[in-house]
C-alpha atoms as an extended CHARMM CRD file, in Angstrom:
* protein
*
       209  EXT
         1         1  MET       CA            -14.8740000000      -15.5070000000       -1.8560000000  PROA      1               0.0000000000
         2         2  GLY       CA            -14.0220000000      -18.9250000000       -0.4000000000  PROA      2               0.0000000000
         3         3  PHE       CA            -12.9910000000      -20.0690000000        3.0560000000  PROA      3               0.0000000000
         4         4  TYR       CA             -9.2710000000      -19.7420000000        2.2380000000  PROA      4               0.0000000000
         5         5  GLU       CA             -9.6360000000      -16.1170000000        1.1280000000  PROA      5               0.0000000000
         6         6  ARG       CA            -11.9250000000      -15.1910000000        4.0290000000  PROA      6               0.0000000000
         7         7  ARG       CA            -10.3040000000      -16.9640000000        6.9580000000  PROA      7               0.0000000000
         8         8  ILE       CA             -6.7990000000      -18.1890000000        6.1330000000  PROA      8               0.0000000000
         9         9  LEU       CA             -5.3080000000      -15.7610000000        3.6230000000  PROA      9               0.0000000000
        10        10  PRO       CA             -5.5220000000      -12.6640000000        5.9050000000  PROA      10              0.0000000000
        11        11  HSD       CA             -3.4040000000      -14.4640000000        8.5050000000  PROA      11              0.0000000000
        12        12  VAL       CA             -0.9200000000      -15.6620000000        5.8670000000  PROA      12              0.0000000000
        13        13  ILE       CA             -0.5490000000      -12.1220000000        4.4950000000  PROA      13              0.0000000000
        14        14  ASN       CA             -0.2910000000      -10.6940000000        8.0020000000  PROA      14              0.0000000000
        15        15  CYS       CA              2.6500000000      -12.9820000000        8.7770000000  PROA      15              0.0000000000
        16        16  ALA       CA              4.3800000000      -12.4680000000        5.4310000000  PROA      16              0.0000000000
        17        17  CYS       CA              3.9930000000       -8.6760000000        5.5110000000  PROA      17              0.0000000000
        18        18  ALA       CA              5.1920000000       -8.4510000000        9.1090000000  PROA      18              0.0000000000
        19        19  SER       CA              8.7130000000       -9.7000000000        8.3730000000  PROA      19              0.0000000000
        20        20  LYS       CA             11.4990000000       -7.4990000000        9.7300000000  PROA      20              0.0000000000
        21        21  PRO       CA             12.6910000000       -6.2080000000        6.3310000000  PROA      21              0.0000000000
        22        22  ILE       CA              9.1780000000       -5.1800000000        5.3120000000  PROA      22              0.0000000000
        23        23  MET       CA              8.4160000000       -3.6040000000        8.6810000000  PROA      23              0.0000000000
        24        24  ARG       CA             11.5900000000       -1.5190000000        8.3090000000  PROA      24              0.0000000000
        25        25  GLN       CA             10.2230000000       -0.2800000000        4.9850000000  PROA      25              0.0000000000
        26        26  ARG       CA              6.9790000000        0.7470000000        6.6470000000  PROA      26              0.0000000000
        27        27  GLU       CA              8.9460000000        2.6020000000        9.3010000000  PROA      27              0.0000000000
        28        28  LYS       CA             10.6510000000        4.6930000000        6.6060000000  PROA      28              0.0000000000
        29        29  VAL       CA              7.4740000000        6.2130000000        5.1510000000  PROA      29              0.0000000000
        30        30  VAL       CA              4.4950000000        5.9560000000        7.5190000000  PROA      30              0.0000000000
        31        31  PRO       CA              5.7920000000        8.4280000000       10.1760000000  PROA      31              0.0000000000
        32        32  LEU       CA              5.8680000000       11.1200000000        7.4600000000  PROA      32              0.0000000000
        33        33  ALA       CA              2.0620000000       11.1180000000        7.1840000000  PROA      33              0.0000000000
        34        34  ARG       CA              0.2960000000       14.2340000000        8.4080000000  PROA      34              0.0000000000
        35        35  GLY       CA             -3.1740000000       15.6660000000        8.9040000000  PROA      35              0.0000000000
        36        36  GLU       CA             -6.1200000000       13.6540000000        7.6250000000  PROA      36              0.0000000000
        37        37  VAL       CA             -4.7220000000       10.4350000000        6.2000000000  PROA      37              0.0000000000
        38        38  LEU       CA             -6.1360000000        7.8370000000        3.8320000000  PROA      38              0.0000000000
        39        39  GLU       CA             -4.4110000000        4.4480000000        3.9120000000  PROA      39              0.0000000000
        40        40  ILE       CA             -5.0890000000        2.2410000000        0.9000000000  PROA      40              0.0000000000
        41        41  GLY       CA             -5.1430000000       -1.4600000000        1.7300000000  PROA      41              0.0000000000
        42        42  ILE       CA             -4.8390000000       -1.0270000000        5.4800000000  PROA      42              0.0000000000
        43        43  GLY       CA             -5.0990000000       -4.8070000000        5.8070000000  PROA      43              0.0000000000
        44        44  THR       CA             -4.4540000000       -6.0080000000        9.3410000000  PROA      44              0.0000000000
        45        45  GLY       CA             -3.1010000000       -2.6420000000       10.4780000000  PROA      45              0.0000000000
        46        46  LEU       CA              0.6220000000       -3.3250000000       10.3290000000  PROA      46              0.0000000000
        47        47  ASN       CA              1.3090000000        0.3690000000        9.6490000000  PROA      47              0.0000000000
        48        48  LEU       CA             -0.6490000000        1.6150000000       12.6550000000  PROA      48              0.0000000000
        49        49  PRO       CA              2.2280000000        1.6290000000       15.1920000000  PROA      49              0.0000000000
        50        50  TYR       CA              4.2760000000        3.8820000000       12.8970000000  PROA      50              0.0000000000
        51        51  TYR       CA              1.8680000000        6.8070000000       12.5860000000  PROA      51              0.0000000000
        52        52  ASP       CA              3.0110000000        9.8520000000       14.5410000000  PROA      52              0.0000000000
        53        53  PRO       CA              0.1020000000       10.9640000000       16.7810000000  PROA      53              0.0000000000
        54        54  ALA       CA              1.5750000000       14.4620000000       16.9010000000  PROA      54              0.0000000000
        55        55  ARG       CA              1.1280000000       14.7520000000       13.1260000000  PROA      55              0.0000000000
        56        56  VAL       CA             -2.0170000000       12.7410000000       12.3520000000  PROA      56              0.0000000000
        57        57  THR       CA             -5.5270000000       13.9580000000       13.2160000000  PROA      57              0.0000000000
        58        58  ARG       CA             -7.5980000000       11.2440000000       11.5360000000  PROA      58              0.0000000000
        59        59  LEU       CA             -6.9460000000        8.0080000000        9.6590000000  PROA      59              0.0000000000
        60        60  ILE       CA             -9.2830000000        6.3980000000        7.1410000000  PROA      60              0.0000000000
        61        61  GLY       CA             -8.3280000000        2.8370000000        6.2630000000  PROA      61              0.0000000000
        62        62  LEU       CA             -9.6290000000        1.3070000000        3.0270000000  PROA      62              0.0000000000
        63        63  ASP       CA             -9.6470000000       -2.4870000000        2.6280000000  PROA      63              0.0000000000
        64        64  PRO       CA            -11.9390000000       -5.1250000000        1.0790000000  PROA      64              0.0000000000
        65        65  SER       CA            -11.2150000000       -7.8870000000        3.6280000000  PROA      65              0.0000000000
        66        66  GLU       CA            -13.6240000000       -8.1440000000        6.5440000000  PROA      66              0.0000000000
        67        67  LYS       CA            -11.2930000000      -10.4590000000        8.4680000000  PROA      67              0.0000000000
        68        68  SER       CA             -8.4540000000       -7.9950000000        8.0230000000  PROA      68              0.0000000000
        69        69  TRP       CA            -10.5970000000       -5.2380000000        9.5120000000  PROA      69              0.0000000000
        70        70  GLU       CA            -11.0890000000       -7.3580000000       12.6240000000  PROA      70              0.0000000000
        71        71  LEU       CA             -7.3400000000       -7.7360000000       13.0930000000  PROA      71              0.0000000000
        72        72  ALA       CA             -6.6880000000       -4.0580000000       12.2860000000  PROA      72              0.0000000000
        73        73  GLY       CA             -9.3500000000       -2.9330000000       14.7420000000  PROA      73              0.0000000000
        74        74  LYS       CA             -7.4950000000       -4.5530000000       17.6010000000  PROA      74              0.0000000000
        75        75  ARG       CA             -4.3300000000       -2.6470000000       16.6920000000  PROA      75              0.0000000000
        76        76  ALA       CA             -6.2470000000        0.6260000000       16.3360000000  PROA      76              0.0000000000
        77        77  ALA       CA             -7.9310000000        0.5010000000       19.7360000000  PROA      77              0.0000000000
        78        78  ALA       CA             -5.1080000000        2.2180000000       21.6420000000  PROA      78              0.0000000000
        79        79  LEU       CA             -4.3770000000        4.9770000000       19.1400000000  PROA      79              0.0000000000
        80        80  PRO       CA             -5.0240000000        8.6010000000       20.2490000000  PROA      80              0.0000000000
        81        81  PHE       CA             -6.5540000000        9.6560000000       16.9200000000  PROA      81              0.0000000000
        82        82  THR       CA             -9.7050000000        8.5510000000       15.1280000000  PROA      82              0.0000000000
        83        83  VAL       CA             -9.3860000000        5.4700000000       12.9080000000  PROA      83              0.0000000000
        84        84  GLU       CA            -12.2110000000        4.7380000000       10.4840000000  PROA      84              0.0000000000
        85        85  PHE       CA            -12.3950000000        1.5730000000        8.3780000000  PROA      85              0.0000000000
        86        86  VAL       CA            -14.0550000000        1.5300000000        4.9720000000  PROA      86              0.0000000000
        87        87  GLY       CA            -14.6710000000       -1.8430000000        3.3400000000  PROA      87              0.0000000000
        88        88  LEU       CA            -14.2630000000       -1.1010000000       -0.3470000000  PROA      88              0.0000000000
        89        89  PRO       CA            -11.6830000000       -2.0210000000       -3.0010000000  PROA      89              0.0000000000
        90        90  GLY       CA             -8.8640000000        0.4370000000       -3.6360000000  PROA      90              0.0000000000
        91        91  GLU       CA            -10.3260000000        1.5400000000       -6.9900000000  PROA      91              0.0000000000
        92        92  ALA       CA            -13.4700000000        2.9600000000       -5.3480000000  PROA      92              0.0000000000
        93        93  ILE       CA            -12.5620000000        5.6760000000       -2.8570000000  PROA      93              0.0000000000
        94        94  PRO       CA            -15.7280000000        7.0460000000       -1.2380000000  PROA      94              0.0000000000
        95        95  LEU       CA            -14.2650000000       10.4280000000       -0.3190000000  PROA      95              0.0000000000
        96        96  ALA       CA            -14.7770000000       13.9130000000       -1.6960000000  PROA      96              0.0000000000
        97        97  ASP       CA            -12.2570000000       15.5850000000       -3.9840000000  PROA      97              0.0000000000
        98        98  GLU       CA             -9.3160000000       17.1990000000       -2.1650000000  PROA      98              0.0000000000
        99        99  SER       CA            -10.3790000000       15.8370000000        1.2380000000  PROA      99              0.0000000000
       100       100  VAL       CA             -7.1690000000       14.3540000000        2.7190000000  PROA      100             0.0000000000
       101       101  ASP       CA             -3.6550000000       15.6200000000        3.3400000000  PROA      101             0.0000000000
       102       102  THR       CA             -1.7910000000       12.3290000000        2.9120000000  PROA      102             0.0000000000
       103       103  VAL       CA             -2.3950000000        9.0500000000        1.1330000000  PROA      103             0.0000000000
       104       104  VAL       CA             -0.3690000000        6.0610000000        2.3480000000  PROA      104             0.0000000000
       105       105  VAL       CA             -0.0410000000        2.9060000000        0.2540000000  PROA      105             0.0000000000
       106       106  THR       CA              2.3300000000        0.1390000000        1.3300000000  PROA      106             0.0000000000
       107       107  PHE       CA              2.5450000000       -3.3000000000       -0.2920000000  PROA      107             0.0000000000
       108       108  ALA       CA             -0.9460000000       -2.9080000000       -1.7520000000  PROA      108             0.0000000000
       109       109  LEU       CA             -0.4710000000       -1.7970000000       -5.3750000000  PROA      109             0.0000000000
       110       110  CYS       CA              0.6000000000       -5.3430000000       -6.1740000000  PROA      110             0.0000000000
       111       111  THR       CA             -2.8880000000       -6.6970000000       -5.4100000000  PROA      111             0.0000000000
       112       112  ILE       CA             -5.2570000000       -3.9840000000       -6.6750000000  PROA      112             0.0000000000
       113       113  PRO       CA             -6.8360000000       -5.2590000000       -9.9170000000  PROA      113             0.0000000000
       114       114  ASP       CA             -6.6770000000       -1.8510000000      -11.6410000000  PROA      114             0.0000000000
       115       115  PRO       CA             -3.8340000000        0.0600000000       -9.9570000000  PROA      115             0.0000000000
       116       116  VAL       CA             -3.9190000000        2.9740000000      -12.4210000000  PROA      116             0.0000000000
       117       117  ALA       CA             -7.6010000000        3.6410000000      -11.6900000000  PROA      117             0.0000000000
       118       118  ALA       CA             -6.8900000000        3.3710000000       -7.9650000000  PROA      118             0.0000000000
       119       119  LEU       CA             -4.0150000000        5.8490000000       -8.2240000000  PROA      119             0.0000000000
       120       120  HSD       CA             -6.1920000000        8.3280000000      -10.1060000000  PROA      120             0.0000000000
       121       121  GLY       CA             -8.6110000000        8.0580000000       -7.1930000000  PROA      121             0.0000000000
       122       122  MET       CA             -5.8060000000        8.7190000000       -4.7070000000  PROA      122             0.0000000000
       123       123  ALA       CA             -4.7330000000       11.7830000000       -6.6780000000  PROA      123             0.0000000000
       124       124  ARG       CA             -8.3240000000       13.0200000000       -6.7540000000  PROA      124             0.0000000000
       125       125  VAL       CA             -8.7630000000       12.9980000000       -2.9640000000  PROA      125             0.0000000000
       126       126  LEU       CA             -5.4440000000       14.7000000000       -2.1670000000  PROA      126             0.0000000000
       127       127  ARG       CA             -5.6030000000       18.3440000000       -1.1500000000  PROA      127             0.0000000000
       128       128  PRO       CA             -3.2710000000       20.8430000000       -2.8300000000  PROA      128             0.0000000000
       129       129  GLY       CA              0.1550000000       20.3200000000       -1.3120000000  PROA      129             0.0000000000
       130       130  GLY       CA             -0.7700000000       16.8050000000       -0.1970000000  PROA      130             0.0000000000
       131       131  GLU       CA              1.5150000000       13.8020000000       -0.6110000000  PROA      131             0.0000000000
       132       132  LEU       CA              1.3660000000       10.1530000000       -1.5200000000  PROA      132             0.0000000000
       133       133  LEU       CA              3.7260000000        8.0850000000        0.6340000000  PROA      133             0.0000000000
       134       134  PHE       CA              4.4970000000        4.6720000000       -0.8160000000  PROA      134             0.0000000000
       135       135  ALA       CA              6.5240000000        1.5160000000       -0.1920000000  PROA      135             0.0000000000
       136       136  GLU       CA              5.9660000000       -1.2760000000       -2.7030000000  PROA      136             0.0000000000
       137       137  HSD       CA              7.6630000000       -4.2990000000       -4.2230000000  PROA      137             0.0000000000
       138       138  GLY       CA              7.6980000000       -4.7220000000       -7.9680000000  PROA      138             0.0000000000
       139       139  LEU       CA              9.5620000000       -5.2800000000      -11.1960000000  PROA      139             0.0000000000
       140       140  ALA       CA             13.2810000000       -5.8290000000      -10.5820000000  PROA      140             0.0000000000
       141       141  PRO       CA             15.9190000000       -4.0980000000      -12.7330000000  PROA      141             0.0000000000
       142       142  ASP       CA             17.8250000000       -7.3030000000      -13.4850000000  PROA      142             0.0000000000
       143       143  ALA       CA             16.7890000000       -9.2700000000      -16.5830000000  PROA      143             0.0000000000
       144       144  GLY       CA             17.2790000000      -12.6510000000      -14.9330000000  PROA      144             0.0000000000
       145       145  VAL       CA             15.0910000000      -11.7440000000      -11.9650000000  PROA      145             0.0000000000
       146       146  GLN       CA             12.4820000000      -10.2450000000      -14.2880000000  PROA      146             0.0000000000
       147       147  ARG       CA             12.2790000000      -13.4940000000      -16.2420000000  PROA      147             0.0000000000
       148       148  TRP       CA             11.4940000000      -15.4160000000      -13.0690000000  PROA      148             0.0000000000
       149       149  GLN       CA              9.0110000000      -12.7840000000      -11.9250000000  PROA      149             0.0000000000
       150       150  ASN       CA              7.1310000000      -13.0820000000      -15.2020000000  PROA      150             0.0000000000
       151       151  ARG       CA              7.4000000000      -16.8670000000      -15.2150000000  PROA      151             0.0000000000
       152       152  VAL       CA              5.8830000000      -17.5000000000      -11.7710000000  PROA      152             0.0000000000
       153       153  ASN       CA              3.6120000000      -14.4660000000      -11.4850000000  PROA      153             0.0000000000
       154       154  GLY       CA              0.3960000000      -16.2930000000      -12.3300000000  PROA      154             0.0000000000
       155       155  PHE       CA              0.9340000000      -19.0180000000       -9.7550000000  PROA      155             0.0000000000
       156       156  TRP       CA              2.1360000000      -16.5170000000       -7.1450000000  PROA      156             0.0000000000
       157       157  ALA       CA             -0.9480000000      -14.3340000000       -7.6010000000  PROA      157             0.0000000000
       158       158  ALA       CA             -3.2470000000      -17.3500000000       -7.2880000000  PROA      158             0.0000000000
       159       159  VAL       CA             -1.9050000000      -18.3750000000       -3.8740000000  PROA      159             0.0000000000
       160       160  ALA       CA             -1.0040000000      -14.9220000000       -2.4970000000  PROA      160             0.0000000000
       161       161  GLY       CA             -4.2930000000      -13.0780000000       -2.7160000000  PROA      161             0.0000000000
       162       162  GLY       CA             -3.7350000000      -11.5450000000       -6.1320000000  PROA      162             0.0000000000
       163       163  CYS       CA             -0.2340000000      -10.2500000000       -5.3950000000  PROA      163             0.0000000000
       164       164  ASN       CA              1.6990000000       -9.4980000000       -8.5970000000  PROA      164             0.0000000000
       165       165  LEU       CA              5.4840000000       -9.7000000000       -8.6330000000  PROA      165             0.0000000000
       166       166  ASN       CA              6.1810000000       -7.7580000000      -11.8120000000  PROA      166             0.0000000000
       167       167  ARG       CA              4.4440000000       -4.4000000000      -11.6000000000  PROA      167             0.0000000000
       168       168  ASP       CA              6.3810000000       -1.3300000000      -12.7160000000  PROA      168             0.0000000000
       169       169  ILE       CA              5.7780000000        0.8990000000       -9.7040000000  PROA      169             0.0000000000
       170       170  PRO       CA              7.2440000000        4.1820000000      -11.0740000000  PROA      170             0.0000000000
       171       171  GLY       CA              5.3740000000        3.6110000000      -14.3310000000  PROA      171             0.0000000000
       172       172  LEU       CA              2.0990000000        3.0210000000      -12.5000000000  PROA      172             0.0000000000
       173       173  LEU       CA              2.5460000000        6.1630000000      -10.4120000000  PROA      173             0.0000000000
       174       174  ALA       CA              3.0810000000        8.2460000000      -13.5360000000  PROA      174             0.0000000000
       175       175  ALA       CA              0.1130000000        6.6740000000      -15.3290000000  PROA      175             0.0000000000
       176       176  GLY       CA             -2.0290000000        7.2410000000      -12.2460000000  PROA      176             0.0000000000
       177       177  GLY       CA             -1.5020000000       10.9940000000      -12.1560000000  PROA      177             0.0000000000
       178       178  PHE       CA              1.4950000000       11.3780000000       -9.8420000000  PROA      178             0.0000000000
       179       179  GLU       CA              4.9240000000       12.9470000000      -10.0590000000  PROA      179             0.0000000000
       180       180  VAL       CA              7.5230000000       11.2610000000       -7.8500000000  PROA      180             0.0000000000
       181       181  SER       CA              9.4860000000       13.7410000000       -5.7590000000  PROA      181             0.0000000000
       182       182  GLU       CA             11.5710000000       11.1990000000       -3.8570000000  PROA      182             0.0000000000
       183       183  LEU       CA             12.3480000000        7.6060000000       -4.8460000000  PROA      183             0.0000000000
       184       184  GLN       CA             14.6490000000        4.9890000000       -3.3520000000  PROA      184             0.0000000000
       185       185  THR       CA             15.0550000000        1.3700000000       -4.3990000000  PROA      185             0.0000000000
       186       186  GLN       CA             16.8100000000       -1.7840000000       -3.2510000000  PROA      186             0.0000000000
       187       187  TYR       CA             16.5380000000       -5.5370000000       -2.9020000000  PROA      187             0.0000000000
       188       188  LEU       CA             15.4560000000       -6.1790000000        0.6630000000  PROA      188             0.0000000000
       189       189  PRO       CA             17.8320000000       -8.4500000000        2.5810000000  PROA      189             0.0000000000
       190       190  GLY       CA             16.4240000000      -11.7740000000        3.6710000000  PROA      190             0.0000000000
       191       191  THR       CA             13.6580000000      -11.8540000000        1.0550000000  PROA      191             0.0000000000
       192       192  PRO       CA             13.4170000000      -13.7820000000       -2.2500000000  PROA      192             0.0000000000
       193       193  ARG       CA             14.7450000000      -11.5910000000       -5.0590000000  PROA      193             0.0000000000
       194       194  ILE       CA             11.6310000000      -12.1650000000       -7.1540000000  PROA      194             0.0000000000
       195       195  ALA       CA              9.5570000000      -10.5290000000       -4.3930000000  PROA      195             0.0000000000
       196       196  GLY       CA             12.2000000000       -8.3940000000       -2.7600000000  PROA      196             0.0000000000
       197       197  TYR       CA             12.8610000000       -5.4240000000       -5.0370000000  PROA      197             0.0000000000
       198       198  ASN       CA             11.3800000000       -2.4090000000       -3.2550000000  PROA      198             0.0000000000
       199       199  PHE       CA             10.4450000000        1.1260000000       -4.2350000000  PROA      199             0.0000000000
       200       200  TRP       CA              9.6800000000        3.7510000000       -1.6010000000  PROA      200             0.0000000000
       201       201  GLY       CA              9.3400000000        7.4940000000       -1.3580000000  PROA      201             0.0000000000
       202       202  ARG       CA              6.9770000000       10.4140000000       -1.8960000000  PROA      202             0.0000000000
       203       203  ALA       CA              4.8650000000       11.6630000000       -4.7720000000  PROA      203             0.0000000000
       204       204  HSD       CA              2.4480000000       14.5010000000       -5.4140000000  PROA      204             0.0000000000
       205       205  ARG       CA             -0.4310000000       14.9900000000       -7.8020000000  PROA      205             0.0000000000
       206       206  ALA       CA              0.7660000000       15.9260000000      -11.2520000000  PROA      206             0.0000000000
       207       207  ALA       CA             -0.3330000000       19.3030000000      -12.5790000000  PROA      207             0.0000000000
       208       208  SER       CA             -2.1360000000       17.5890000000      -15.4390000000  PROA      208             0.0000000000
       209       209  ALA       CA             -4.0330000000       15.1320000000      -13.1880000000  PROA      209             0.0000000000
């Protein structure tokens, strides 16, 4: 990992992912988390202000970026519940089966190299009755936007930390062992359409997972 990825990219992502439209998306799903929570790709901790301390007892944040942990740690210092950071990629979740009540993943499935494997891991650690809360950008429904997403995806991923524009979020959730119980979609205002089509909602582990 070079200097750009270690020292510059976390700040770039922090600024890009802290835009008002994206923060509003976080606000829609993160307060629904309850009990022991696993956040995949906690990054710089942009979700931390939205957790409800009356509902959350413990938060485990998974992220491969050491610099991001430093920034997230500052945001976590004032929280009234325990926050633990684990520095591993999203595909490798070092938790026991059925050990958390909620998994939160926001704007992270686009960067995980093997999102289906990561989702199977999320399903594995959820307790019976647990939920996956998600907010992600991905493949747009319009053919013209899709063409541009596919056309620039390689360049975009190279400069944006592996972020992919054209992932089919509902398809990935299904392939990863989840059934979606609530799904909403829209183009976010004030964002480029190629990166602005959002999916958010709730899912639970499929019976066959």
